C-alpha positions as CSV (number, residue, x, y, z in Angstrom):
1,Q,105.7,58.5,113.9
2,V,105.9,62.3,113.9
3,Q,108.7,63.8,111.9
4,L,110.1,67.4,112.3
5,V,112.5,68.5,109.6
6,E,114.5,71.7,110.1
7,S,116.3,73.9,107.5
8,G,117.7,77.4,107.3
9,G,120.8,77.2,109.4
10,G,124.3,78.3,108.2
11,L,127.2,80.7,108.9
12,V,126.3,84.4,109.4
13,Q,128.3,87.4,110.5
14,P,127.5,89.1,113.9
15,G,124.5,91.4,113.6
16,G,123.2,89.3,110.7
17,S,119.9,87.3,110.3
18,L,118.7,83.9,109.7
19,R,115.3,82.3,109.5
20,L,114.9,78.7,110.5
21,S,112.0,76.5,109.4
22,C,110.6,73.3,110.9
23,V,108.1,71.4,108.9
24,A,106.0,68.7,110.9
25,S,104.6,65.5,109.4
26,R,101.0,66.3,110.8
27,S,98.9,69.4,111.7
28,I,100.8,71.6,114.1
29,F,97.6,72.2,116.0
30,S,97.9,68.5,117.2
31,F,100.8,69.6,119.5
32,N,100.5,71.1,122.9
33,F,103.8,72.6,122.3
34,I,106.0,73.3,119.2
35,G,109.1,75.4,119.2
36,W,112.9,75.6,119.2
37,Y,115.7,74.6,121.6
38,R,119.4,75.0,121.0
39,Q,122.6,73.5,122.3
40,G,125.8,75.5,122.1
41,P,129.2,74.1,122.5
42,G,129.8,72.8,125.9
43,K,126.3,73.9,127.0
44,E,123.1,72.2,128.0
45,R,120.2,72.2,125.6
46,E,117.9,75.1,126.3
47,E,114.5,76.3,125.1
48,V,114.7,79.3,122.8
49,A,111.1,80.0,121.8
50,G,107.8,78.1,121.6
51,I,104.2,78.2,120.9
52,R,101.9,76.7,123.4
53,S,98.2,75.7,123.3
54,G,96.1,78.5,122.5
55,G,98.8,80.2,120.5
56,V,100.7,81.6,123.5
57,M,104.3,82.3,122.5
58,N,107.1,82.3,124.9
59,Y,110.9,83.2,124.5
60,A,114.0,82.7,126.5
61,D,115.4,86.0,127.9
62,S,118.3,85.6,125.5
63,A,116.0,85.7,122.6
64,K,113.5,88.5,123.6
65,G,113.7,91.3,121.2
66,R,115.7,89.6,118.6
67,F,114.0,86.2,117.7
68,T,110.4,85.8,116.5
69,I,108.6,82.6,116.4
70,S,105.7,82.2,113.9
71,R,103.8,79.5,112.3
72,D,102.0,78.6,108.9
73,T,99.3,76.2,109.9
74,A,98.5,75.4,106.2
75,K,102.1,74.3,105.7
76,N,102.5,72.6,109.2
77,T,105.5,74.8,109.5
78,V,107.0,76.8,112.5
79,Y,109.6,79.5,111.8
80,L,112.2,81.1,114.0
81,Q,113.3,84.5,112.7
82,M,116.6,85.4,114.2
83,N,117.9,88.9,113.9
84,S,121.0,90.8,115.4
85,L,122.7,87.5,115.9
86,K,125.6,87.2,118.3
87,P,128.4,84.7,118.6
88,D,126.9,83.4,121.7
89,D,123.9,82.3,119.5
90,T,126.1,79.7,117.9
91,A,124.5,76.3,118.4
92,V,122.7,73.4,116.9
93,Y,119.0,74.4,116.8
94,Y,116.4,71.8,117.2
95,C,112.8,71.8,116.5
96,N,110.7,70.0,119.3
97,A,107.1,69.2,119.6
98,K,105.1,67.8,122.6
99,S,101.6,66.4,122.6
100,F,99.6,64.7,125.4
101,G,97.4,61.8,124.7
102,G,97.1,60.1,128.1
103,S,100.9,60.5,128.5
104,W,103.4,63.0,127.0
105,S,105.1,62.3,123.7
106,T,108.1,64.3,122.6
107,Y,109.5,64.6,119.2
108,W,112.8,66.2,118.0
109,G,114.1,67.1,114.6
110,Q,117.7,66.3,113.4
111,G,119.0,69.7,114.3
112,T,120.3,72.6,112.0
113,Q,123.8,74.3,112.8
114,V,123.9,78.1,113.2
115,T,127.3,79.6,113.4
116,V,127.7,83.3,114.0
117,S,131.3,84.4,113.4
118,S,133.2,87.0,111.5
């Protein structure tokens, strides 16, 4: 069973920065997708940023120019650097991974709370 463990959330003032980490229990090369989703209060869960097969990185429009996704394959870790944070970024952030082996398997971390407030 794959485990994804997030860390790095917290309380930050508007304009501040945070870096989230997601450690996977197996090589991140084994996934067709690994990335970050978030779910804000009263909102649906949405994809924020992800790394797809071949290393292609994608961002939600709300994240472009402010967030950067990166990976350390030796540590089986994916990061989300978040800069210029806004109150609208307040959400629980989840690490997500998907792999295909005849059928799709989806894995979720437990989530880490990010609160942007003065």
